[in-house]
C-alpha positions in Angstrom: 111.1 107.2 102.6 110.4 108.7 99.6 106.9 110.1 98.7 106.7 106.9 96.0 106.9 105.0 98.1 105.0 105.6 101.4 102.8 105.8 98.5 102.1 101.9 97.6 102.5 101.5 101.6 99.6 103.5 102.0 97.7 102.0 99.1 98.2 98.2 100.1 97.4 99.1 103.3 94.0 100.4 101.8 93.2 97.5 99.2 94.2 94.7 102.8 91.9 97.1 104.9 89.1 96.7 101.8 90.2 93.0 101.9 89.8 92.2 105.1 86.4 93.7 105.3 84.9 91.2 102.2 86.2 88.1 104.5 84.4 89.7 107.4 81.4 89.6 105.1 81.9 86.6 103.2 82.6 84.3 106.6 78.6 86.3 107.7 77.1 84.8 104.8 78.9 81.8 105.3 77.3 81.4 108.7 74.1 82.4 107.0 74.5 79.6 104.5 74.3 82.1 101.8 76.7 80.9 99.5 77.0 82.5 96.7 76.9 85.8 98.5 79.9 84.1 100.8 81.9 83.1 97.4 81.2 87.3 96.0 82.8 88.6 99.1 85.7 85.7 99.3 86.8 86.3 95.6 86.6 90.4 96.1 88.8 90.4 99.2 91.6 88.1 96.8 91.3 90.6 94.6 92.0 93.3 96.8 95.0 91.5 97.8 96.5 91.0 95.3 96.3 94.8 94.3 97.7 94.8 98.1 100.8 92.8 96.7 101.9 94.1 93.8 102.0 97.8 96.2 103.9 96.2 98.0 106.0 94.9 95.7 105.9 98.2 94.2 106.7 100.2 97.8 109.9 97.3 97.7 111.2 98.7 94.2 110.9 102.8 94.8 112.7 102.2 98.5 116.2 100.5 95.6 115.8 102.9 93.5 116.5 106.2 96.1 118.5 103.7 98.7 119.6 100.8 97.1 121.9 102.5 94.9 125.0 104.1 96.7 
C-alpha cells in the first residue's frame, strides 16, 4: 500500500473515532435532557464523518493511482 493511501486510511480512522466519541456524548446529553449540547455534539460528529469520508475516497484514489494503471 502506498504511504499516501495508508495516511488517508489512518486519517479516516481517526476522524471516525472522534465521530463515535461525539455521538456518545450526544446520547448522554440527550438522555439528560440537554438537547442543545446533544445537538452540538451530533453536529460535530457529522463534521468528522464528512472528513473521514473524504479521506476514504482519497485512499481509494491513491490505490488506483498506484495499482490501477498497469
